[in-house]
Backbone as a chain_set.jsonl record, in Angstrom:
{"seq": "GNQPLVINQVVASCGCTVPKYDKRPIAPGQKGTIDVTYNGKGKFPGHFKKSITVRTNGKVEMTRLYVEGEMTESKWRELQKIINTNVKGAVLACKTAPFIV", "coords": {"N": [[0.735, -1.184, 0.02], [0.157, 2.349, -0.018], [0.321, 3.492, 2.591], [1.943, 3.606, 5.636], [2.602, 0.863, 7.522], [0.852, -0.453, 10.342], [1.587, -2.46, 12.946], [-0.528, -3.829, 15.303], [-1.183, -5.595, 17.201], [0.147, -8.461, 18.311], [0.018, -11.932, 18.782], [0.694, -14.928, 20.505], [-0.272, -18.494, 20.58], [0.248, -19.991, 22.672], [1.716, -19.922, 25.882], [4.238, -20.753, 25.699], [5.682, -19.917, 23.708], [6.751, -16.707, 22.394], [6.278, -13.664, 21.013], [8.151, -11.002, 19.55], [8.16, -7.539, 18.655], [8.903, -4.525, 16.609], [7.134, -1.887, 17.558], [6.88, 0.712, 15.979], [5.583, 2.497, 13.102], [5.945, 1.042, 9.8], [7.014, 2.106, 6.821], [6.007, 2.384, 3.42], [7.622, 0.251, 1.519], [9.62, -0.58, 3.066], [10.851, -2.92, 5.457], [9.891, -5.125, 7.988], [10.349, -7.211, 11.157], [9.126, -9.778, 12.869], [10.058, -11.217, 15.712], [10.322, -14.776, 17.078], [10.181, -16.626, 19.989], [10.52, -19.825, 20.884], [10.002, -21.503, 23.815], [10.986, -24.728, 25.13], [11.04, -25.616, 27.443], [10.048, -28.314, 29.633], [8.565, -29.627, 27.752], [8.244, -32.425, 25.859], [10.518, -34.323, 23.581], [9.824, -33.974, 20.155], [7.693, -33.335, 17.403], [6.728, -29.692, 16.963], [4.092, -27.372, 16.769], [3.336, -23.993, 16.464], [1.177, -21.095, 16.464], [1.109, -17.647, 15.622], [-0.783, -14.699, 15.995], [-1.428, -11.951, 14.03], [-2.443, -8.63, 13.992], [-3.012, -5.95, 12.173], [-3.233, -2.558, 10.542], [-3.485, -2.893, 7.937], [-4.83, -4.0, 4.541], [-5.68, -6.576, 4.643], [-6.64, -7.362, 7.676], [-6.083, -9.137, 9.678], [-3.409, -11.913, 10.202], [-2.454, -15.101, 10.447], [0.515, -16.483, 11.429], [2.866, -19.386, 11.499], [5.032, -21.252, 13.439], [6.959, -23.823, 13.422], [8.883, -26.74, 14.296], [11.315, -29.237, 15.27], [11.716, -30.679, 18.286], [14.469, -32.184, 19.336], [15.714, -35.141, 20.615], [18.324, -34.812, 22.014], [18.396, -32.099, 22.454], [16.241, -32.035, 24.174], [17.169, -33.409, 26.406], [19.32, -31.786, 27.066], [17.734, -29.557, 27.825], [16.667, -30.685, 30.044], [18.802, -31.209, 31.752], [19.587, -28.593, 32.49], [17.178, -27.431, 33.828], [17.219, -29.457, 35.864], [19.506, -28.558, 37.312], [18.603, -26.226, 38.197], [18.765, -23.745, 36.904], [17.645, -21.172, 34.859], [15.486, -21.947, 32.215], [16.605, -22.872, 29.0], [16.078, -21.394, 25.681], [14.819, -21.925, 22.471], [15.312, -20.226, 19.715], [13.377, -18.88, 16.978], [13.074, -17.091, 13.869], [10.983, -15.138, 12.004], [10.786, -14.588, 8.367], [11.192, -11.731, 6.884], [8.738, -9.302, 6.448], [7.346, -7.278, 3.727], [6.217, -4.097, 3.169]], "CA": [[0.026, -0.168, -0.033], [0.876, 3.666, 0.271], [0.613, 4.067, 3.923], [2.765, 3.044, 6.805], [1.821, -0.675, 7.765], [0.995, -0.424, 11.722], [1.35, -3.611, 13.881], [-1.294, -3.497, 16.454], [-1.11, -6.616, 18.005], [1.036, -9.668, 17.99], [-0.33, -12.817, 19.952], [1.022, -16.139, 20.296], [-1.321, -19.406, 20.765], [0.388, -20.469, 23.981], [2.819, -19.049, 26.613], [5.739, -21.337, 25.711], [5.777, -18.851, 22.277], [6.786, -15.437, 22.805], [6.637, -12.807, 19.791], [8.464, -9.304, 19.83], [8.12, -6.892, 17.124], [8.971, -3.206, 16.609], [5.819, -1.109, 17.368], [6.641, 1.949, 15.039], [4.843, 2.321, 11.864], [6.479, 0.579, 9.0], [7.022, 2.954, 5.822], [5.789, 1.47, 2.449], [8.685, -0.307, 0.852], [10.472, -1.037, 4.035], [11.068, -4.283, 6.22], [9.699, -5.563, 9.382], [10.384, -8.131, 11.477], [8.544, -10.315, 14.169], [11.004, -12.528, 16.303], [9.554, -15.515, 17.858], [11.051, -17.506, 20.628], [9.839, -21.002, 21.561], [10.472, -22.363, 25.124], [10.611, -25.878, 24.862], [11.35, -26.271, 28.702], [9.013, -29.179, 30.254], [8.056, -30.24, 26.67], [8.713, -33.725, 25.277], [10.765, -34.404, 22.265], [9.114, -34.313, 18.956], [7.415, -32.045, 16.269], [5.856, -28.595, 17.576], [3.929, -26.241, 15.729], [2.559, -22.89, 17.295], [0.603, -19.927, 15.748], [1.225, -16.305, 16.022], [-1.886, -13.839, 15.166], [-1.018, -10.597, 13.794], [-3.414, -7.652, 13.731], [-2.503, -4.45, 11.547], [-3.972, -1.727, 9.757], [-3.568, -3.213, 6.483], [-6.335, -4.259, 3.766], [-5.956, -7.792, 5.548], [-6.429, -6.804, 9.082], [-5.497, -10.383, 10.684], [-2.757, -12.783, 9.39], [-1.639, -16.026, 10.965], [1.695, -17.278, 11.003], [3.089, -20.471, 12.128], [6.314, -21.735, 13.789], [7.063, -25.611, 13.674], [9.959, -27.295, 14.317], [11.523, -30.482, 16.105], [12.437, -30.635, 19.646], [15.273, -33.503, 19.183], [16.004, -36.007, 21.948], [19.609, -34.106, 22.599], [18.05, -30.827, 22.982], [15.454, -32.415, 25.175], [18.128, -33.938, 27.393], [20.118, -30.597, 27.347], [16.969, -28.717, 28.815], [16.284, -31.542, 31.456], [20.056, -30.704, 32.47], [19.363, -27.262, 32.724], [16.177, -27.978, 34.689], [17.686, -30.19, 37.065], [20.688, -27.911, 37.98], [17.914, -24.892, 38.657], [19.308, -22.779, 36.01], [16.552, -20.926, 33.999], [15.407, -22.75, 30.956], [17.064, -22.179, 27.549], [14.894, -21.075, 24.807], [15.091, -21.985, 21.105], [14.814, -19.1, 18.894], [13.048, -18.889, 15.532], [12.878, -15.842, 13.293], [10.1, -15.324, 10.718], [10.938, -14.072, 7.119], [10.825, -10.44, 7.003], [7.776, -9.065, 5.467], [7.689, -6.048, 3.16], [5.231, -3.451, 3.087]], "C": [[0.925, 1.146, -0.064], [0.865, 4.249, 1.511], [1.294, 3.187, 4.695], [1.709, 1.861, 7.12], [2.073, -0.111, 9.563], [0.519, -1.72, 12.257], [0.665, -3.578, 14.984], [-1.355, -4.27, 17.49], [-0.611, -8.096, 17.586], [0.733, -10.822, 19.128], [-0.265, -14.193, 19.616], [-0.241, -17.062, 20.708], [-1.167, -19.983, 22.066], [1.355, -19.658, 24.457], [4.138, -19.588, 26.271], [6.205, -20.74, 24.223], [5.834, -17.612, 22.52], [7.208, -14.558, 21.53], [7.069, -11.486, 20.274], [8.875, -8.896, 18.6], [8.223, -5.338, 17.511], [7.456, -2.306, 16.267], [5.826, 0.131, 16.457], [6.341, 1.694, 13.744], [6.089, 2.031, 10.815], [6.452, 1.38, 7.441], [6.666, 1.966, 4.501], [7.307, 1.096, 1.809], [9.912, -0.793, 1.751], [10.184, -2.181, 4.588], [10.852, -4.175, 7.575], [9.902, -6.775, 9.735], [9.577, -8.606, 12.671], [9.573, -11.637, 14.779], [10.144, -13.355, 17.343], [10.435, -16.551, 18.688], [10.142, -18.606, 21.262], [10.671, -21.75, 22.7], [10.065, -23.635, 25.299], [10.827, -26.657, 26.465], [9.963, -27.206, 29.551], [8.159, -29.795, 29.046], [8.904, -31.484, 26.446], [9.348, -33.484, 24.053], [9.86, -34.726, 21.346], [8.56, -32.929, 18.072], [6.545, -30.851, 17.313], [5.398, -27.73, 16.57], [2.855, -25.169, 16.41], [2.072, -22.019, 16.289], [0.818, -18.567, 16.328], [0.003, -15.403, 15.012], [-1.169, -12.358, 15.19], [-1.979, -9.885, 13.11], [-2.572, -6.355, 13.107], [-3.525, -3.54, 10.928], [-4.057, -2.052, 8.206], [-4.939, -3.82, 5.897], [-6.487, -5.473, 4.443], [-5.742, -7.71, 7.043], [-5.747, -8.004, 9.963], [-4.732, -11.415, 9.687], [-2.352, -13.703, 10.483], [-0.597, -16.536, 10.472], [2.09, -18.537, 11.823], [4.441, -20.784, 12.015], [6.218, -22.966, 13.897], [8.477, -25.703, 13.59], [10.056, -28.717, 15.054], [12.153, -30.378, 17.313], [13.137, -31.983, 19.544], [15.526, -33.887, 20.661], [17.427, -35.17, 22.59], [19.216, -33.0, 23.06], [16.949, -30.984, 24.203], [15.981, -32.435, 26.443], [19.027, -32.737, 27.969], [18.985, -29.712, 28.27], [16.711, -29.533, 30.071], [17.607, -31.168, 32.175], [19.885, -29.49, 33.02], [18.375, -27.21, 33.899], [16.604, -28.289, 35.784], [19.003, -29.699, 37.824], [20.082, -26.309, 38.526], [18.484, -23.734, 38.002], [17.833, -22.482, 35.277], [16.442, -21.793, 32.664], [15.662, -21.931, 29.813], [16.041, -22.106, 26.702], [15.563, -21.414, 23.331], [14.394, -20.947, 20.292], [14.623, -19.362, 17.187], [12.747, -17.472, 14.903], [12.004, -15.961, 11.906], [10.823, -14.748, 9.696], [10.366, -12.869, 7.171], [9.758, -10.244, 5.906], [7.84, -7.624, 4.78], [6.316, -5.399, 2.932], [4.814, -2.78, 1.81]], "O": [[2.154, 1.104, -0.122], [1.315, 5.386, 1.661], [1.242, 1.986, 4.429], [0.481, 1.861, 7.027], [3.087, 0.443, 9.988], [-0.641, -2.111, 12.128], [1.372, -3.212, 15.923], [-1.55, -3.828, 18.622], [-1.026, -8.709, 16.603], [1.158, -10.661, 20.272], [-0.922, -14.697, 18.706], [-1.227, -16.477, 21.158], [-2.143, -20.447, 22.656], [1.877, -18.788, 23.76], [5.137, -18.918, 26.534], [7.187, -21.263, 23.694], [4.768, -17.2, 22.976], [8.33, -14.69, 21.042], [6.521, -10.902, 21.209], [9.579, -9.443, 17.751], [7.72, -4.913, 18.552], [6.883, -2.125, 15.193], [4.72, 0.591, 16.172], [6.808, 0.687, 13.212], [7.128, 2.681, 10.933], [5.45, 0.976, 6.851], [7.047, 0.797, 4.564], [8.076, 2.053, 1.72], [10.95, -1.282, 1.303], [9.098, -2.629, 4.221], [11.426, -3.362, 8.3], [9.723, -7.635, 8.872], [9.349, -7.748, 13.523], [9.711, -12.753, 14.278], [9.444, -12.856, 18.224], [11.297, -17.231, 18.132], [9.2, -18.354, 22.013], [11.703, -22.405, 22.55], [8.89, -23.838, 25.606], [10.796, -27.87, 26.669], [8.995, -26.59, 29.996], [7.133, -30.42, 29.312], [10.083, -31.56, 26.795], [8.925, -32.559, 23.359], [9.087, -35.661, 21.553], [8.999, -31.781, 18.149], [5.849, -31.193, 18.268], [6.104, -27.353, 15.634], [1.737, -25.498, 16.805], [2.552, -22.173, 15.166], [0.688, -18.418, 17.543], [-0.106, -15.41, 13.786], [-0.552, -11.816, 16.107], [-2.402, -10.187, 11.994], [-1.562, -5.908, 13.65], [-4.693, -3.925, 10.866], [-4.726, -1.378, 7.423], [-5.927, -4.076, 6.585], [-7.598, -5.55, 4.968], [-4.654, -8.006, 7.535], [-4.941, -7.747, 10.857], [-5.217, -11.747, 8.605], [-1.891, -13.17, 11.492], [-0.543, -17.009, 9.337], [1.532, -18.648, 12.914], [5.075, -20.707, 10.962], [5.257, -23.349, 14.564], [9.189, -24.927, 12.953], [9.03, -29.301, 15.403], [13.292, -29.911, 17.291], [12.409, -32.968, 19.663], [15.537, -33.135, 21.636], [17.406, -34.971, 23.804], [19.635, -32.729, 24.186], [16.841, -30.122, 25.075], [15.566, -31.79, 27.406], [19.402, -32.714, 29.141], [19.346, -29.228, 29.342], [16.548, -28.926, 31.129], [17.444, -30.775, 33.33], [20.09, -29.418, 34.232], [18.858, -26.919, 34.993], [16.459, -27.54, 36.751], [19.489, -30.315, 38.773], [20.769, -25.444, 39.07], [18.658, -22.721, 38.679], [16.997, -23.373, 35.131], [17.466, -22.269, 32.175], [15.244, -20.801, 29.561], [15.038, -22.772, 26.958], [16.749, -21.161, 23.117], [13.174, -20.815, 20.2], [15.425, -19.858, 16.396], [12.09, -16.713, 15.616], [12.278, -16.696, 10.957], [11.816, -14.216, 10.192], [9.173, -12.765, 7.456], [9.769, -10.778, 4.797], [8.472, -6.781, 5.416], [5.364, -6.078, 2.547], [3.778, -2.116, 1.771]]}, "num_chains": 1, "name": "protein.A"}
């Protein structure tokens, strides 16, 4: 469009997924990113798929993004060691592809 894109709200499907984004308007032709962190602490190894709902002032006001991956046995064991030593849980970080206004 020819107007700045304003991201009004970004909501994760659960508390184990945390989105972060810049709340400043994104000018036409510029890029913005939404960083998503998945915290696998207390989760079992295997596939995960989480949704992120993005609300904007755009023509399409609501968009749903999906973050999915595989919690491997080795990563799961690593998280268990961290939990067992009373250190804060590790996180697995995912970054969505930049979007263009």
